C-alpha positions as CSV (number, residue, x, y, z in Angstrom):
1,M,130.6,72.0,77.8
2,I,127.7,72.1,80.1
3,G,127.7,74.0,83.4
4,I,125.8,75.0,86.5
5,A,125.6,78.7,87.4
6,I,125.4,78.9,91.2
7,T,123.2,81.9,92.0
8,P,122.2,83.4,95.3
9,P,118.5,83.5,96.2
10,Y,117.0,87.0,96.1
11,T,113.7,88.9,96.2
12,E,112.6,91.4,93.6
13,M,110.0,93.9,94.6
14,I,107.5,94.2,91.7
15,T,104.9,96.6,93.0
16,P,107.3,99.5,93.5
17,K,108.9,98.7,90.1
18,L,105.5,99.4,88.4
19,D,104.2,102.2,90.7
20,P,106.6,104.4,92.6
21,D,103.7,105.8,94.7
22,W,102.5,102.3,95.8
23,A,102.8,102.8,99.5
24,K,100.6,105.9,99.7
25,K,98.0,104.4,97.4
26,A,97.8,101.2,99.4
27,M,97.0,103.1,102.6
28,L,94.5,105.4,100.9
29,L,92.7,102.4,99.5
30,I,92.6,100.7,102.9
31,E,91.2,103.8,104.5
32,E,88.6,104.4,101.8
33,C,87.3,100.8,102.1
34,G,87.7,100.6,105.9
35,R,85.7,103.7,106.7
36,V,82.5,102.5,105.0
37,S,81.9,100.2,108.1
38,H,80.9,103.2,110.2
39,K,80.2,105.6,107.3
40,S,83.0,107.9,108.4
41,E,84.2,108.7,104.9
42,G,83.7,112.4,105.7
43,R,86.7,112.2,108.0
44,I,89.1,111.4,105.1
45,K,91.6,114.1,104.7
46,E,95.3,114.6,104.0
47,G,97.3,112.4,106.4
48,S,94.3,110.6,107.9
49,A,95.0,107.2,106.5
50,E,97.9,106.2,108.7
51,P,96.3,107.0,112.1
52,F,93.1,105.3,110.9
53,I,94.9,102.1,109.9
54,R,97.0,102.1,113.1
55,K,93.9,102.4,115.3
56,I,91.6,100.0,113.6
57,A,93.9,97.3,112.1
58,I,97.0,97.4,114.3
59,N,95.7,98.5,117.8
60,Y,92.2,97.0,117.7
61,G,93.2,94.0,115.6
62,H,90.5,94.4,112.9
63,E,92.9,93.3,110.2
64,S,90.3,92.5,107.6
65,I,90.6,96.0,106.2
66,L,94.2,95.3,105.2
67,E,93.0,92.7,102.7
68,H,91.8,95.4,100.3
69,A,95.4,96.3,99.3
70,S,98.2,94.0,98.1
71,F,101.9,93.8,97.3
72,T,103.7,91.6,94.7
73,A,107.2,90.3,95.0
74,N,109.3,87.9,92.9
75,F,111.0,85.2,94.9
76,V,114.0,83.7,93.1
77,G,115.3,80.6,94.7
78,S,115.4,76.8,94.6
79,R,112.6,74.4,93.9
80,S,112.9,73.4,97.6
81,M,112.1,76.9,98.6
82,S,109.1,77.2,96.2
83,H,107.5,74.0,97.6
84,Q,107.3,75.8,100.9
85,L,106.3,79.2,99.5
86,V,103.2,78.0,97.6
87,R,101.8,76.5,100.8
88,H,101.1,80.0,102.1
89,R,97.6,81.0,101.2
90,L,95.7,83.1,100.4
91,A,97.8,84.3,97.5
92,A,98.1,84.8,93.8
93,I,101.1,82.7,92.6
94,T,102.7,82.3,89.2
95,Q,105.8,80.2,88.9
96,E,108.4,79.5,86.3
97,S,107.3,76.3,84.7
98,Q,109.7,73.4,84.1
99,R,107.1,71.9,81.8
100,F,107.2,74.8,79.3
101,C,110.7,76.1,79.9
102,D,113.1,74.1,77.9
103,Y,116.6,74.3,79.6
104,S,118.2,72.6,76.6
105,S,117.0,75.2,74.0
106,E,119.5,77.6,72.6
107,K,117.0,80.4,72.7
108,K,117.0,80.1,76.5
109,Q,120.8,80.3,76.7
110,D,123.0,83.4,76.4
111,D,125.9,81.1,75.3
112,K,125.1,79.0,72.2
113,E,128.4,77.0,72.6
114,N,127.9,76.0,76.3
115,K,124.7,75.3,78.1
116,R,124.1,76.4,81.7
117,L,121.6,75.5,84.4
118,F,121.0,78.0,87.2
119,V,121.0,76.3,90.6
120,I,120.9,77.3,94.3
121,M,123.6,75.8,96.6
122,P,122.7,75.6,100.3
123,P,125.5,77.0,102.4
124,S,125.4,73.9,104.6
125,I,126.6,71.7,101.8
126,M,130.2,72.8,102.4
127,G,129.8,75.3,105.2
128,S,130.5,78.2,102.8
129,K,129.1,80.4,100.1
130,G,132.4,80.4,98.3
131,L,131.0,79.0,95.1
132,W,128.0,81.4,94.9
133,E,128.0,83.5,91.7
134,K,130.4,81.1,90.0
135,V,129.9,78.7,87.1
136,V,131.1,75.2,87.3
137,W,131.7,73.5,83.9
138,Q,131.9,69.9,83.0
139,A,134.1,69.2,80.0
140,D,133.5,66.4,77.5
141,D,136.1,64.3,79.3
142,G,134.1,64.6,82.5
143,S,136.5,66.9,84.3
144,L,135.1,69.9,86.3
145,V,136.5,73.4,86.0
146,C,135.7,76.7,87.6
147,D,137.3,80.1,86.8
148,Q,139.4,78.2,84.2
149,K,140.9,76.1,86.9
150,P,140.2,72.5,88.1
151,I,137.3,72.6,90.5
152,L,139.3,70.8,93.2
153,D,141.9,73.6,93.1
154,V,139.2,76.3,93.5
155,L,137.6,74.4,96.3
156,A,140.9,73.9,98.0
157,A,141.6,77.6,97.9
158,I,138.1,78.4,99.3
159,G,138.7,75.8,102.0
160,E,142.1,77.3,103.0
161,Q,140.7,80.8,103.1
162,E,137.6,79.9,105.1
163,N,139.2,77.1,107.2
164,L,136.9,74.4,105.9
165,S,137.5,70.7,106.6
166,R,138.4,68.2,104.0
167,E,135.0,66.6,104.3
168,Q,133.3,70.0,103.6
169,V,135.5,70.5,100.5
170,E,134.6,67.0,99.3
171,N,130.9,67.7,99.9
172,G,131.2,70.8,97.6
173,F,132.8,68.8,94.9
174,E,130.2,65.9,95.1
175,W,127.3,68.4,95.1
176,C,128.6,70.1,91.9
177,R,129.2,66.8,90.2
178,D,125.8,65.5,91.0
179,Q,124.0,68.6,89.8
180,L,126.0,68.4,86.5
181,Y,125.2,64.7,86.2
182,A,121.5,65.4,86.5
183,Y,121.6,68.3,84.0
184,R,123.5,66.1,81.5
185,A,120.8,63.4,81.9
186,Y,118.2,66.1,81.2
187,L,120.0,67.2,78.1
188,R,120.4,63.6,76.8
189,A,116.7,63.0,77.4
190,R,115.8,66.1,75.4
191,E,118.1,65.0,72.6
192,R,116.3,61.7,72.4
193,G,113.0,63.5,72.0
194,V,111.7,63.3,75.6
195,P,109.4,66.3,76.1
196,S,110.6,68.9,78.7
197,E,107.7,68.1,80.9
198,D,109.0,64.6,81.4
199,A,112.8,65.2,81.0
200,R,112.5,67.5,84.0
201,S,112.2,64.4,86.2
202,H,116.0,64.2,86.0
203,L,116.5,67.7,87.5
204,T,116.9,68.3,91.2
205,N,115.3,70.6,93.8
206,A,118.4,72.8,93.5
207,C,117.1,74.2,90.2
208,K,116.6,78.0,90.3
209,T,112.9,79.0,89.9
210,E,111.1,82.3,90.0
211,V,107.8,82.7,91.8
212,Y,105.7,85.8,91.6
213,V,103.5,86.1,94.7
214,T,100.8,88.6,95.5
215,Y,99.6,88.8,99.1
216,N,97.2,91.2,100.6
217,W,98.6,93.1,103.6
218,R,96.9,90.9,106.2
219,M,98.5,87.9,104.7
220,W,101.9,89.6,104.5
221,R,101.8,90.2,108.2
222,H,101.0,86.5,108.7
223,V,103.7,85.1,106.5
224,L,106.3,87.5,107.9
225,G,105.6,87.5,111.6
226,H,103.4,84.6,112.8
227,V,105.4,83.1,115.6
228,K,104.6,79.5,114.6
229,C,104.4,79.5,110.8
230,G,105.8,82.8,109.7
231,R,108.9,82.7,107.6
232,A,110.9,85.8,108.6
233,L,110.8,85.6,112.4
234,N,110.3,81.9,112.8
235,D,113.4,80.3,114.3
236,H,112.6,77.0,112.6
237,A,112.1,78.4,109.1
238,Q,114.4,77.0,106.4
239,W,117.4,79.3,105.7
240,E,116.5,80.2,102.1
241,I,112.8,81.1,102.6
242,K,113.7,82.9,105.9
243,G,116.3,85.0,104.2
244,L,114.0,86.0,101.3
245,F,111.2,87.0,103.7
246,M,113.6,88.8,106.0
247,H,114.6,90.9,103.0
248,C,110.9,91.7,102.5
249,L,110.5,92.6,106.2
250,R,113.4,95.0,106.2
251,F,112.1,96.6,103.0
252,F,108.6,97.1,104.4
253,E,110.0,98.4,107.7
254,Q,111.8,101.1,105.6
255,E,109.2,101.9,103.0
256,I,105.8,101.2,104.7
257,P,106.5,100.5,108.4
258,L,102.9,100.7,109.5
259,M,102.0,97.6,107.6
260,V,104.5,95.5,109.6
261,S,104.2,97.4,112.8
262,G,104.7,95.3,115.9
263,L,105.8,92.0,114.2
264,R,109.3,91.9,115.8
265,N,107.9,92.9,119.2
266,R,105.4,90.0,119.1
267,Y,108.2,87.7,118.2
268,Y,110.3,88.9,121.2
269,F,107.3,88.7,123.4
270,H,106.6,85.0,122.7
271,K,110.3,84.2,122.9
272,M,110.4,85.7,126.4
273,M,107.2,84.1,127.7
274,E,109.0,80.8,128.7
275,D,111.8,82.6,130.6
276,I,110.4,85.6,132.4
277,P,108.8,84.9,135.8
278,L,105.4,86.7,135.3
279,T,102.0,85.3,136.2
280,P,99.6,84.5,133.4
281,A,97.5,87.5,134.4
282,E,100.6,89.7,134.2
283,W,101.5,88.3,130.7
284,A,97.9,89.0,129.5
285,D,98.1,92.5,130.8
286,F,101.5,93.2,129.2
287,Q,100.4,91.6,125.9
288,Q,97.7,94.3,125.7
289,I,100.3,97.0,126.3
290,I,102.5,95.6,123.5
291,D,99.5,95.3,121.1
292,K,98.4,98.9,121.7
293,N,101.7,100.7,121.6
294,F,104.3,98.6,119.7
295,V,106.9,101.0,121.2
296,P,109.9,98.7,122.0
297,A,112.2,98.2,119.1
298,T,114.7,95.7,120.7
299,P,114.6,92.9,123.2
300,D,116.4,95.1,125.8
301,Q,113.8,97.8,125.4
302,L,111.1,95.3,125.8
303,L,112.7,93.9,129.0
304,D,113.1,97.4,130.4
305,D,109.4,98.1,129.7
306,I,108.4,94.8,131.5
307,A,110.7,95.7,134.4
308,G,109.3,99.2,134.6
309,T,105.7,98.0,134.4
310,Y,106.0,95.5,137.2
311,Q,108.8,97.2,139.1
312,R,111.3,94.4,139.3
313,P,114.5,93.6,137.5
314,I,114.1,91.3,134.5
315,K,116.9,89.5,132.7
316,V,116.8,86.8,130.0
317,D,120.0,85.1,128.8
318,G,120.5,84.3,125.2
319,L,117.9,86.6,123.7
320,S,119.1,88.8,120.9
321,E,117.6,90.9,118.2
322,V,116.7,89.2,114.9
323,T,119.0,90.4,112.2
324,S,119.6,87.5,109.9
């Protein structure tokens, strides 16, 4: 039998895996490099790195010093995701190669009897994540099974449990069938001697891939929080890459909060600009307050600060904190 293993996308933090003291070293390196500009190395002492970086890079906006330190993560997701990910430069990127990885080779399989291809299933296909972390097999007679049951029975149970429509259930079945058809075509091509670099043309963008990415900290701030083209706080980002970068943002907020300081507040600020009745001069003034302090942690706190600054009640409907 052949199968597709439907795996959730996830992010693996590589830098902490190799160096438990990574956060402290990153800030020490940035301070060491940053102080040469004004020859203030003599001010380096225990605990001086964080206030120096906050003042120079975060408050004053001289983010070039953040480029001296970097962080590496492994993004595991679909080929659709990776096509978006590699557009974000500057970066060092190494990706799992479908040219050199042979998905028909037994040495790449943990089951010599049955071959599996790892794939990512978008939740929108059937309005559910019910098939995530399951393997759907196609028997020699063409039937599809999952958990040793006919796939239609499994999908019907998921549909009943999650109140899915008949069309959504059918979408799930057709998606699994099409992925298996593509994988079988790939395997047949390999059996006929087609090299993996050409047989991969049968595979779909749903194939799982791993992408090791190293960004410097200035670039991390850009890809996470840029209002227009950032991936964590951008409302229009594709679900998969948004989820992977949101995981990174939460991790950094917990482990090295200074490096992502103010990103959420800038997002809330720009979201509010269209709805809050302030003059352009007032907005410019309040932007400076936000950039210098980064105190508000939620939209409500930011609204309270605006109201307190300009001594008038402020209310915006439909604005909520980013948690997804």
